Backbone as a ProteinNet text record, in pm:
[ID]
protein_1_A
[PRIMARY]
MKLEVRDAVCGYGKKNIVSGISVNVSSGEILCLLGPNGVGKTTFFKTILGFLKLKSGEILIDGKNIHNYSRKQLAKIIGYVPQLHTPTFPFKVFDVVLMGRTAHIPMFSSPSKKDRYIAEKALEDLKISYLKDKVYTEISGGERQMVLIARALAQNPEILIMDEPTSNLDFGNQIKVLEQINKLSKKGLAIIMTSHYPNHAFLCSTKVAFMQKNNVFVVGDADKVVTEDNLRRAYGIDVKIINTSNSKGGVVRACIPMIG
[TERTIARY]
139.4	124.4	214.7	263.8	366.2	351.3	319.3	316.7	446.1	506.2	639.5	648.6	704.2	704	857.8	912	1060	1088	1173.5	1212.1	1099.2	998	879.8	891.7	866.9	860.5	711.3	645.1	508.1	473.5	383.7	350.1	231.1	219.7	112.4	195.8	158.8	206.9	357.4	431	581.4	622.9	543.1	577.6	607.5	732.1	736.7	716.1	627.2	599.2	695.2	704.4	792	879.3	1011.6	1090.8	1176.8	1214	1293.9	1234.6	1112.1	1051.3	1044	1104.7	1079.6	1036.9	920.9	870.9	794.4	786.1	703.5	623.1	516.2	434.1	394.1	395.6	357.5	235.8	194.8	74.7	104	-14	11.3	74.6	129.5	195.6	89.2	131.5	45.2	154.7	165.5	218.6	153	204.5	133.3	208.2	139.8	204.8	165	263.5	251.1	322.1	285.3	360.7	268.7	330.7	250.1	180.3	87.4	39.8	135	112.4	205.4	329.7	351.1	479.3	454.1	325.7	313.3	256.7	211.9	143.2	18.6	-67.5	-171	-148.9	-48.3	3.8	60.7	151.3	198.5	82	-7.3	-110.9	-202.7	-240.8	-310.3	-241.1	-117.5	-27.8	-31.2	-8	-29.2	-160	-263.9	-400.3	-423.8	-341.1	-362.9	-440.8	-485.4	-552.5	-466	-336.3	-235	-136.3	-89.3	13.7	151	221.5	337.7	450.5	530.6	625	739	790.6	903.5	916.3	992.1	977	895.2	866.4	767.1	697.3	571.6	494	453.7	491.7	488	390.4	337	248.4	311.2	361.7	441.9	538.1	605.5	708.6	658.9	519.7	472.2	428.2	474.8	431.5	276.4	228.9	90.1	17.7	93.8	35.7	12.9	63.5	16.7	-97.5	-154.6	-284.9	-410.2	-523.1	-624.7	-684.6	-809.8	-879.2	-934.5	-1006	-1089.9	-988.2	-865	-761.7	-729.1	-714.9	-655.4	-780.3	-910.4	-1010.1	-1018.4	-976.6	-996	-876.8	-760.8	-657.5	-647.1	-682	-661.1	-804.9	-826.5	-946	-916.3	-1009.6	-987.8	-1089.3	-1052.7	-1137.7	-1112.1	-1207.7	-1193.8	-1207.1	-1189.5	-1227.8	-1369.7	-1429.1	-1568.5	-1628.3	-1743.7	-1825.4	-1967.2	-2061.7	-2202.5	-2253	-2286.9	-2338.7	-2460.9	-2476.3	-2606.4	-2736.1	-2730.1	-2850.5	-2858.3	-2969	-2972.1	-2987.3	-2882.4	-2891.4	-2884	-2947.2	-2917.6	-2780.4	-2760.8	-2616.3	-2575.1	-2661.2	-2636.3	-2593.7	-2666.6	-2648.7	-2499.8	-2459.9	-2319	-2230.4	-2249.5	-2141.4	-2129.2	-2252.7	-2275	-2199.9	-2189.8	-2113	-1974.6	-1923.1	-1779.7	-1762.1	-1872.2	-1859.2	-1848.8	-1864.6	-1860	-1779.1	-1648.3	-1528.2	-1555.7	-1639.9	-1657.2	-1772.9	-1866.6	-1976	-1978.7	-2002.8	-1990.7	-2087.1	-2056.1	-2117.7	-2295	-2362	-2509.5	-2560.5	-2490.2	-2534.9	-2590.4	-2660	-2695.3	-2605.6	-2599.6	-2530.1	-2592.2	-2487	-2549.1	-2572.1	-2607.3	-2607.4	-2470.1	-2373.2	-2252.9	-2219.1	-2231.7	-2194.3	-2262.5	-2392	-2472.5	-2420.7	-2383.6	-2341.1	-2198.6	-2105.9	-1991.7	-2002.9	-2109.3	-2134.3	-2191.3	-2281.7	-2307.5	-2211.6	-2115	-2003.6	-1915.5	-1882.3	-1813.8	-1863.8	-2004.1	-2081.3	-2063.6	-2064.7	-2091.4	-1914.6	-1825.5	-1680.9	-1654.6	-1715.2	-1685.8	-1775.3	-1880.6	-1956.9	-2061.4	-2105.3	-2201.7	-2322.6	-2355	-2473	-2605.6	-2620.5	-2722.8	-2764.6	-2664.8	-2686.8	-2727.8	-2735.2	-2767.3	-2886	-2991.1	-3111.9	-3137.7	-3032.4	-3053.8	-3004.8	-3041.8	-3013.8	-2860.7	-2788.8	-2632.2	-2620.6	-2709.1	-2689.8	-2745.2	-2815.6	-2880.3	-2800.8	-2697.1	-2618.1	-2497.2	-2444.5	-2328.9	-2201.9	-2106.3	-1983.7	-1900.7	-1898.7	-1811.6	-1885	-1998.9	-2063.2	-2042.5	-2058.5	-2051	-1897.2	-1802.5	-1656.9	-1642.8	-1699.5	-1710.5	-1775.7	-1860.8	-1943.9	-1852.4	-1781.8	-1682.6	-1581.9	-1540.7	-1440.2	-1495.8	-1622.5	-1702	-1702.5	-1744.8	-1740.9	-1613.7	-1504.5	-1368.5	-1338.2	-1386.9	-1357.9	-1454.7	-1562.5	-1649.7	-1572.7	-1484	-1395.1	-1311.1	-1276.5	-1194.4	-1043.1	-989.6	-870.8	-756.4	-654.3	-521.1	-447.1	-476.5	-417.4	-524.6	-500	-623.1	-555.6	-603.8	-547.3	-650.3	-619.2	-711.7	-677.8	-741.6	-714.5	-778.5	-692.6	-747.4	-854.4	-848.9	-962.7	-1030.1	-963.4	-1034.1	-1052.7	-1062.1	-1089.4	-1226	-1244.1	-1371.4	-1436.9	-1383.7	-1428	-1399.3	-1492.4	-1457.3	-1372.5	-1297.3	-1203.3	-1240.7	-1345.6	-1366.6	-1400.7	-1446.7	-1460	-1334.2	-1245.9	-1100.6	-1046.1	-1054.2	-982.6	-1056	-1192.5	-1255.1	-1211.2	-1187.5	-1153.5	-1002.4	-918.2	-781.8	-766.9	-852.2	-858.2	-887.7	-984.4	-1030.3	-923.1	-839.5	-725.4	-636.7	-597.3	-498.2	-561.6	-681.4	-730.9	-726.9	-756.9	-737.9	-594.8	-500.3	-364.2	-328.4	-371.6	-349.9	-419.1	-515.3	-582.5	-498.1	-384.4	-306.3	-317.1	-387.5	-395.1	-275.3	-241.9	-133.8	-202.3	-169.1	-257.3	-171.8	-224.7	-152.3	-257.4	-229.4	-311.4	-236.8	-310.9	-254.5	-324.5	-261.2	-307.4	-224.6	-308.8	-256.1	-210.5	-222.9	-208.8	-83.4	40.9	144.5	122.3	40.9	8.2	-45.2	-130.7	-171.6	-67.6	60.2	169.4	208.9	190.4	244.2	130.4	4.7	-104.7	-132.3	-102	-153.8	-48.9	53	158.5	257	307.4	433.8	542.4	526.9	624.5	562.7	656.5	608.6	679.4	614	683.9	644.4	747.3	735.5	789.4	685.2	732.7	738.1	868	872.3	904.6	930.9	968.9	1095.2	1103	1235.7	1257.3	1153.3	1150.6	1220.1	1216.1	1286.2	1181.6	1228.2	1136.8	1195	1152.1	1213.2	1123.9	1175	1082.2	1146.9	1054.5	1127.7	1021.8	1069.3	978	934.1	798.4	757	845.2	914.3	989.8	1122.5	1150.4	1287.8	1248.9	1126.2	1097.3	1011.4	903.6	837.7	917.4	1019.6	1104.2	1057.5	1120	1089	1147.2	1275.5	1336.7	1271.2	1237.1	1149	1029.8	959.1	832.1	842.4	947.8	974.9	1021	1101.2	1135.5	1003.7	943.3	808.3	711.6	677.3	557.1	587.5	723.1	754.9	708.3	683.7	639.1	710.1	706.2	784.6	686.3	759.3	692.5	768.1	698.8	769	697.3	776.4	741.9	756.6	634.4	644.2	598.1	645.3	609.6	511.5	399.5	313.2	293.5	210.7	184.2	14.8	1.2	-138.4	-179.5	-309.2	-386.5	-315.8	-237.8	-177.9	-36.6	27.3	155.8	264.4	208.1	282.3	320.1	425.6	463.7	390.6	330.3	258.4	326.7	359.3	440.3	317.5	346.9	252.8	323	277	331.8	244.9	319.1	236.8	290.6	226.2	265.2	296.2	397	434.5	365.4	259.9	203.8	220.3	258.7	262.1	392.4
4261.6	4231.6	4112.4	4109.1	3997.7	3971.6	3828.5	3794.4	3728.2	3758.1	3692.2	3646.7	3519.8	3464.9	3459.7	3523.5	3516.1	3449.5	3337.9	3278.5	3243.9	3193	3169	3051.7	3073	2974.5	2961.8	2850.8	2839.5	2727.5	2732.3	2638.6	2658.4	2579.8	2600.9	2591.6	2716.7	2742.3	2742.9	2670.1	2657.5	2556.1	2477.8	2382.5	2438.5	2440.1	2476.4	2362.6	2373.7	2274.2	2283.8	2408	2432.9	2543	2550.3	2660.2	2703.6	2835.9	2874.8	2874	2896.7	2884	3005.3	3007.9	3119.7	3096.1	3168.1	3150.4	3268.8	3302.8	3401.8	3369.6	3448.5	3426.9	3569.6	3600.9	3718.5	3711.1	3827.9	3843.3	3754.9	3661.6	3570.5	3442.6	3421.4	3300.7	3209.8	3079.7	2976.3	2916.2	2915.7	2841.8	2719.6	2608.6	2484.1	2425.8	2391.1	2342.5	2206.4	2127.1	1968.1	1932.1	1809.1	1727.4	1633.4	1536.4	1434.5	1490.4	1411.8	1440.5	1461.5	1549.9	1566.7	1626.9	1700.9	1767.1	1918.3	1979.8	2108	2188.5	2124.7	2192.9	2277.3	2223.9	2311.2	2413.6	2368.2	2487.7	2605.6	2577.2	2691.7	2761.4	2691.2	2756.3	2844.7	2804	2868	3007.3	2982.9	3110.6	3214	3175	3277.5	3347.6	3258.1	3328.6	3408	3394.7	3467.8	3388.5	3283.8	3198	3160.4	3148.2	3116.6	3233.9	3279.2	3383.7	3341.7	3416.7	3390.3	3391.1	3282.5	3281.3	3388.2	3373.8	3435.1	3469.5	3549.9	3572.2	3678.3	3702.6	3791.2	3741.5	3794.6	3784.7	3913.6	3925.9	4074.6	4059.5	4184	4204	4346.1	4314.4	4433.1	4498.1	4416.2	4479	4532.7	4525.3	4580.5	4469.6	4468.6	4350.2	4329.5	4217.1	4203.4	4242	4253.6	4301.6	4452.4	4536.9	4668.4	4673.8	4573.4	4595.2	4575	4647	4595.8	4479.8	4436.9	4318.1	4335.9	4453.7	4522.5	4516.6	4587.2	4589.7	4456.6	4376.9	4241.5	4172.6	4184.6	4123.9	4176.3	4292.1	4364.4	4306.1	4247.7	4212.9	4059.5	3986.9	3834.1	3778	3687.3	3607.5	3475.1	3400.4	3267	3179.2	3064.7	2957.2	2836.2	2801.2	2697.8	2566.3	2457.1	2328.4	2306.7	2224.6	2223.8	2209.3	2286.3	2270.6	2292.5	2254.7	2270	2365.2	2468.4	2589.1	2533.7	2583.2	2552.8	2612.8	2723.2	2779.7	2756.2	2727.2	2703.9	2832.6	2907.6	3027.3	3002.7	3097.7	3093.9	3098.7	3063.6	3057.2	3206	3288.5	3433	3505.6	3475.1	3532.6	3477.2	3366.1	3298.4	3385.7	3429.5	3488	3632.3	3689.9	3834.3	3853.4	3755.5	3761.3	3792.5	3771	3827.6	3963.4	4045.7	4187.6	4244.7	4168.4	4234.2	4331.9	4301.1	4382.2	4525	4530.4	4674.4	4737.3	4677	4738.7	4807.8	4936.7	5010.1	4940.3	4951	4895.5	4953.4	4861.6	4887.5	4930.8	4908.4	4937.2	4807.9	4807.9	4706.9	4695.7	4573.4	4571.3	4672.6	4738.2	4844	4767.2	4824.4	4779.8	4736.4	4808	4773.3	4641.4	4621.7	4480.5	4371.8	4392.5	4295	4247.9	4377.3	4337.5	4268	4293.9	4223.8	4086.6	4040	3913.9	3838.9	3897	3838.4	3809.5	3907	3892.8	3764.8	3757	3645.8	3524.1	3490.7	3398.8	3353	3467.4	3464.8	3428.7	3488.7	3451.2	3312	3242.1	3113.8	3020.3	3075.8	3008.9	2925.4	2983.3	2912.6	3006.7	3096.1	3181.9	3115.2	2995.1	2901.7	2879.1	2875.5	2834.9	2950.3	3060.1	3164.9	3175.5	3113.3	3112.1	2964.5	2889.3	2758.9	2755.6	2660.4	2650.5	2586	2670.5	2634.2	2471.4	2446.7	2306.3	2186.3	2238.9	2132.3	2115.3	2187.6	2161.1	2069.4	2016.2	1913.9	1965.2	1881.2	1915.2	2004.1	1965.5	2043.4	2189.5	2199.1	2329	2403.6	2353	2432.3	2479.6	2407.5	2455.1	2575.2	2570.4	2661.1	2801.9	2778	2881.9	2972.2	2878.4	2933.8	3019.8	2971.9	3048.1	3180.9	3193.3	3308.6	3395.1	3335.8	3439.4	3509.9	3438.9	3481.8	3597.9	3564.3	3660.5	3773.4	3779.6	3894.1	3982.2	3951	4049.7	4143.1	4079.3	4147	4143.4	4031.3	4013.2	4048.8	4045	4045.7	3912.6	3851.7	3725.4	3635.3	3517.9	3414	3283.6	3253.4	3132.3	3030.2	2908.6	2806.5	2681.3	2630	2521.3	2393.7	2315.6	2182.5	2215.2	2301.9	2348.3	2219.2	2095.7	1982.8	1878.1	1928.7	1809.6	1748.6	1622.4	1540.5	1563.8	1617.7	1621.8	1504.1	1467.7	1354.7	1401.6	1316.1	1336.5	1469.8	1469.7	1547.5	1687.6	1699.8	1820.2	1886.7	1791	1824.9	1898	1852	1903.4	2064.4	2029.5	2172.8	2280.6	2256.9	2357	2408.5	2315	2347.8	2420.9	2401	2488.9	2634	2640.6	2779.5	2845	2773.3	2831.9	2875.7	2785.1	2840.7	2974.7	2982.9	3111.2	3227.1	3201	3330.5	3356.8	3287.2	3337.6	3414.2	3367.2	3435.4	3582.3	3610.6	3731.5	3820.9	3761.7	3847	3826.3	3717.8	3678.2	3619.3	3633.9	3558.1	3449.5	3324.9	3196.8	3106.4	3086.5	2981.5	2880.9	2750.7	2624.5	2518	2447.4	2332.1	2212.8	2098.1	1967.5	1858.3	1737.5	1611.8	1545	1590.3	1517.6	1597.6	1516.8	1575.4	1604.7	1527.3	1568.9	1700.3	1756.3	1894.1	1983.7	1971.5	2049.6	2077.3	1950.5	1964.2	2020.5	2012.7	2070.4	2227	2264.8	2379.5	2452.4	2489.2	2554.7	2647.8	2752.7	2819.7	2768.8	2732.5	2693.4	2601.4	2529	2422.3	2437.6	2450	2434.4	2301.7	2203.4	2074.4	2054.2	2034.3	2005.8	1850.8	1826.8	1698.9	1680.1	1549.9	1540.7	1603.1	1631.2	1687.9	1840.9	1894.9	2036.7	2054.8	1951.2	1972.7	2049.7	2156	2249.5	2281.8	2223.1	2261.1	2337.9	2446.6	2547.4	2569.3	2532.2	2556.4	2515.8	2503.7	2449.5	2323.3	2293.7	2150.4	2039.5	2059.5	1961.5	1922.1	2029	2028.4	1983.4	1994.4	1972.9	1846.3	1820.9	1708.8	1593.5	1528	1422.8	1301.1	1191.5	1054.1	1044.5	1089.6	1085.8	1153.6	1280.7	1362.1	1303.7	1244.9	1169.1	1044.2	978.2	854.3	884.1	982.6	1032.1	1081.3	1146	1218.1	1123.4	1042.8	945.7	812	759.4	638.1	526.5	567.6	477.9	491.8	392.5	389.9	456.1	557.1	650.8	660	648	690.4	802.7	881	1016.6	988.1	1009.7	980.7	1120.5	1116	1233.4	1194.2	1261.1	1225.5	1354.6	1357.6	1474.8	1490.8	1641.9	1678.4	1680.6	1729.4	1750.7	1859.9	1964.8	2068.4	2022.6	1913.5	1864	1920.2	1974.5	1992.4	1869.8	1892	1765.1	1784.5	1675.7	1680.3	1577.5	1598.2	1513.9	1455.2	1335.2	1262.6	1164.4	1177.2	1077.5	949.3	833.6	704.7	615.6	587.3	498	362.2	296.8	169.4	58.7	-0.5	-108.1	-240.8	-326.1	-481.4	-509.5
-3108.5	-2961.2	-2916.7	-2818.3	-2769.1	-2630.7	-2598.7	-2460.1	-2443.3	-2317.5	-2284.9	-2162.3	-2145.8	-1996	-1989.2	-1874.6	-1840.2	-1710.5	-1705.6	-1599.5	-1502.9	-1543	-1449	-1370.1	-1223.2	-1145.2	-1075.7	-1118.2	-1087.2	-970	-907.9	-824	-716.9	-613.5	-528.4	-373.9	-301.5	-173.2	-181.5	-95.7	-94.4	-182.1	-276.6	-362.7	-503.9	-568	-687.4	-778.4	-887.2	-990.4	-1113.5	-1164.2	-1272.9	-1244	-1304	-1249.2	-1366.4	-1389	-1495.8	-1627.8	-1658	-1788.8	-1864.8	-1997.7	-2059.9	-2198.2	-2237.2	-2374	-2422.2	-2534.2	-2594.3	-2708.7	-2738.7	-2872.2	-2913.5	-3040.7	-3090.6	-3184.5	-3224.7	-3311.3	-3443.1	-3480.2	-3601.9	-3552.6	-3440.8	-3404.3	-3319.1	-3344.6	-3239.5	-3163.5	-3030.8	-2944.3	-2892.3	-2915.5	-2881.5	-2743.6	-2634.5	-2522.9	-2490.7	-2506.9	-2521.4	-2373.1	-2333	-2220.2	-2164.5	-2102.9	-2028.2	-1899.9	-1844.5	-1717	-1609.9	-1510.6	-1403.9	-1402.7	-1527.8	-1540.5	-1520.5	-1486.2	-1457.4	-1569.5	-1673.5	-1781.1	-1728.9	-1667.4	-1611.1	-1522.4	-1431.9	-1340.4	-1411.3	-1508.9	-1596.6	-1680.3	-1717.2	-1800.4	-1707.1	-1591.9	-1494.4	-1442.4	-1444.6	-1419.6	-1509	-1643	-1735.7	-1739.2	-1726.6	-1704.4	-1590.8	-1489.8	-1370	-1261.1	-1289.8	-1184.3	-1063.3	-1099.6	-987.9	-989.4	-875.5	-864.5	-906.8	-985.6	-1036.3	-913.8	-876.5	-751.7	-790.5	-915.5	-949.4	-1104.6	-1142.1	-1285.2	-1334.1	-1463	-1510.2	-1620.9	-1628.3	-1753.4	-1807	-1941.7	-1997.9	-2116.9	-2131.2	-2266.7	-2322.7	-2448.5	-2510.5	-2405	-2333	-2243.4	-2112.9	-2083.7	-1965.6	-1878.1	-1758.7	-1662.9	-1659.3	-1666.8	-1660.3	-1535.9	-1427.5	-1296.6	-1311.5	-1404.6	-1431	-1498.5	-1533.3	-1614.4	-1503.9	-1546.5	-1465.6	-1513.9	-1451.7	-1488.1	-1619	-1635.2	-1747.6	-1868.2	-1842	-1954.6	-2005.4	-1919.7	-1963	-2034.3	-2006.4	-2062.1	-2198.6	-2233.2	-2368.6	-2457.6	-2383.9	-2457.8	-2487.3	-2372.1	-2378.3	-2370.7	-2479.3	-2473.7	-2411.5	-2356.6	-2302.7	-2342.6	-2399.6	-2434.2	-2335.5	-2266.3	-2154.3	-2222.4	-2166.2	-2200.1	-2230	-2304.9	-2329.8	-2197.4	-2172.8	-2056.8	-2083.3	-1984.2	-1992.1	-1877.9	-1903.2	-1807.7	-1742.9	-1632.9	-1541	-1623.4	-1679.6	-1740.9	-1887.6	-1937.4	-2078.3	-2171.5	-2176	-2245.6	-2411.1	-2466.2	-2614.8	-2663.2	-2778.9	-2837.5	-2837.5	-2897.2	-2919.3	-2785.5	-2669.8	-2540.4	-2494.3	-2524.5	-2476.6	-2549.5	-2668.7	-2743.2	-2688.9	-2678	-2639.6	-2500.7	-2418.8	-2283.5	-2306.4	-2434.1	-2448.2	-2443.6	-2466.9	-2474.9	-2328.1	-2237.9	-2097.8	-2050.6	-2086.7	-2058.9	-2141.3	-2245.9	-2312.4	-2271.3	-2190.5	-2162.1	-2020.9	-2004.2	-1880.2	-1784.8	-1653.9	-1559.3	-1548.5	-1509.7	-1519.8	-1662	-1775	-1893	-1952.9	-2068.8	-2154.6	-2272.2	-2345.4	-2466.9	-2558.2	-2641.7	-2761.4	-2887.7	-2995.5	-3096.9	-3162	-3125	-3179.9	-3122	-2980.8	-2915.2	-2983.9	-3009	-3078.8	-3217.3	-3291.8	-3418.8	-3431	-3312.6	-3307.4	-3272.5	-3173.5	-3133.1	-3268.8	-3353.8	-3475.9	-3558.7	-3568	-3668.6	-3625	-3488.6	-3445.4	-3492.9	-3479.7	-3527.3	-3667	-3743.7	-3876	-3945.7	-3880.1	-3908.2	-3892.4	-3789.4	-3762.4	-3838.9	-3912.5	-3995.2	-3898.1	-3799	-3706.9	-3691.3	-3761.9	-3751.5	-3738.6	-3789.8	-3786.2	-3646	-3567.9	-3413.8	-3317	-3397.2	-3311.8	-3200.5	-3251.5	-3179.1	-3100.7	-3103.1	-3054.1	-2907	-2820.5	-2674.6	-2670.7	-2609.5	-2586.7	-2529.4	-2431.8	-2373.9	-2472.3	-2588.1	-2660.8	-2797.3	-2803.2	-2930.9	-2911.5	-3016.4	-2997.4	-2925.9	-2906.9	-2836.1	-2924.9	-3055.8	-3154.7	-3165	-3168.5	-3182.7	-3068.8	-2945.6	-2825.2	-2818.5	-2873.3	-2872.7	-2959	-3071.4	-3170.9	-3120.2	-3029.6	-2970.9	-2860.3	-2780.5	-2693.7	-2768.1	-2885.2	-2970.1	-3001.2	-3056.6	-3099.7	-2979.3	-2852.1	-2737.1	-2710.5	-2732.8	-2692.7	-2817.3	-2932.9	-3039	-3027.3	-2960.5	-2928.3	-2838.6	-2769.4	-2707.9	-2765.6	-2898.4	-2990.8	-2919.9	-2878.3	-2807.2	-2917.9	-2854.5	-2935.9	-2926.3	-2805.8	-2752.5	-2721.8	-2774.6	-2730.2	-2661.1	-2566.5	-2475.7	-2490.4	-2513.4	-2533	-2470.1	-2357.3	-2284.3	-2353.9	-2411.8	-2481.6	-2569.5	-2660.4	-2739.7	-2812.8	-2833.3	-2899.1	-2804	-2676.6	-2566.6	-2588.2	-2589.9	-2592	-2736.3	-2837.4	-2964.7	-3048.2	-3149.2	-3212.7	-3333.4	-3396.8	-3499.7	-3589.1	-3656.6	-3753.8	-3697	-3567.2	-3499.8	-3454.8	-3418.2	-3387.7	-3483	-3620.1	-3734.7	-3766.8	-3751.6	-3782.7	-3682.1	-3563.4	-3465.1	-3504.4	-3529.3	-3561.7	-3691.5	-3780.2	-3900.4	-3856.6	-3770.5	-3742.4	-3652.2	-3576.9	-3490.4	-3601.3	-3704.3	-3806	-3891.4	-3909.4	-3981.3	-3880.6	-3755.7	-3648.9	-3650.8	-3648	-3632.1	-3755.3	-3873.3	-4010.9	-3999.2	-3914.9	-3885	-3809.4	-3738.4	-3653.6	-3501.5	-3463.2	-3311.7	-3282.3	-3154.5	-3085	-2999	-3013.7	-2981.8	-2898.2	-2777.8	-2688.9	-2675.8	-2709	-2686.4	-2624.7	-2534.7	-2484.2	-2568.7	-2564.7	-2625	-2588	-2580	-2534.3	-2661.8	-2784.2	-2902.3	-2979.3	-2969.8	-3047.5	-3203.1	-3258.3	-3398.9	-3433.6	-3304.9	-3317.9	-3355.1	-3295.7	-3305.2	-3438.3	-3536.4	-3669.5	-3740.4	-3701.6	-3792	-3750	-3629.2	-3587.4	-3491.9	-3515.2	-3454.2	-3517.9	-3463	-3524	-3439.9	-3313.9	-3212.9	-3136.1	-3062.6	-2960.8	-2845.3	-2727.3	-2590.8	-2532.4	-2507.4	-2478.8	-2333.5	-2237.2	-2103.2	-2082	-2011.5	-1980.4	-1820.9	-1781.5	-1644.8	-1598.3	-1465.5	-1408.2	-1450.2	-1477.4	-1523.3	-1662.7	-1745.7	-1885.7	-1966.8	-2023.7	-2106.5	-2231.2	-2339.1	-2483.4	-2573.2	-2622.6	-2726.3	-2846	-2950.7	-3082	-3180	-3314	-3424.3	-3397.4	-3437.9	-3425.7	-3473.2	-3591.5	-3636.8	-3568.7	-3490.8	-3411.5	-3256.3	-3225.7	-3069.2	-3061.3	-3154.3	-3154.3	-3226.2	-3159.3	-3205.5	-3156.7	-3233.7	-3166.5	-3037.1	-3030.8	-2902.2	-2777.3	-2822.4	-2701.4	-2681.9	-2766.3	-2747	-2655.9	-2681.8	-2615.5	-2473.4	-2446.7	-2308.9	-2241.2	-2303	-2233.4	-2187.1	-2300.6	-2281.8	-2247.3	-2246.5	-2232.8	-2333.2	-2453.5	-2563.2	-2680.3	-2776.7	-2879.9	-2997.4	-3059.6	-3166	-3277.8	-3412.6	-3517.1	-3586.7	-3638	-3718.7	-3865.4	-3948.7	-4090	-4148.5	-4285.9	-4384.3	-4473.4	-4507.6	-4621.9	-4679.4	-4773.7	-4867.1	-4838	-4859.2	-4841.9	-4994.3	-4997.5	-5142.8	-5225.9	-5159.8	-5226.8	-5263	-5217.9	-5253.8	-5136	-5029.9	-4920.6	-4821.6	-4754	-4663.5	-4528	-4468.7	-4351.5	-4258.9	-4127.4	-4040.5	-3953.9	-3908.5	-3816	-3723.8	-3597.3	-3499.4	-3498.4	-3515.6	-3502.9	-3383.4	-3295.6	-3184.6	-3229.2	-3199.3	-3231.9	-3124.4	-3166.4	-3069.3	-3116	-3031.7	-3072.5	-3138.2
[MASK]
++++++++++++++++++++++++++++++++++++++++++++++++++++++++++++++++++++++++++++++++++++++++++++++++++++++++++++++++++++++++++++++++++++++++++++++++++++++++++++++++++++++++++++++++++++++++++++++++++++++++++++++++++++++++++++++++++++++++++++++++++++++++++++++++++++

């Protein structure tokens, strides 16, 4: 499965926010979208999701224009994990995850045994089955984010789109979510995620799309795109990139801001 954006022009009304952007992500890949506030990251992301109409260009899934898919077809292909949120009603965690099966359930029908099994399997795969009977609004922020991922997985999507999946999470929960994203890509999902943290591109990406001011858009491997010069130009701060070793002897890169 491949999601491809070709020469996209995105914006509101008559105003273009980003122009001429091309990028793609295939099964097993993670595309991390980086960039400072105000460069059009959210506009671009909303356009991919279909929340905003594409002004020019194409968005394709396996070579087929996304506009040729019905809403229900897209819901079976694309899973969406929004930023952490608190719903109005205190649903049980299992019911929140089961909502991911909506696109597969005929109108006026109830979830089947298969739907319930798939929802339970999503919780099990993420190792959060212990949350099944808890009230969604009463669990921690990190747990709620994992539940939202489980809900998206219950759709059985082939493409997963995640809007700042580590937003508002503490350091430990951020890393746990990133570990799950890496595991999901290894299972064959094509993943697009946005992040405000350049280090996430080193920890959790196959390729990076770095949006900067004046419609500068750079796509490539994290090591080639997330550089000291690009970070300095994008964020207006002094940054050093260092290499260190992980427990398995591999090299891990990290961005260190120079303060003082």
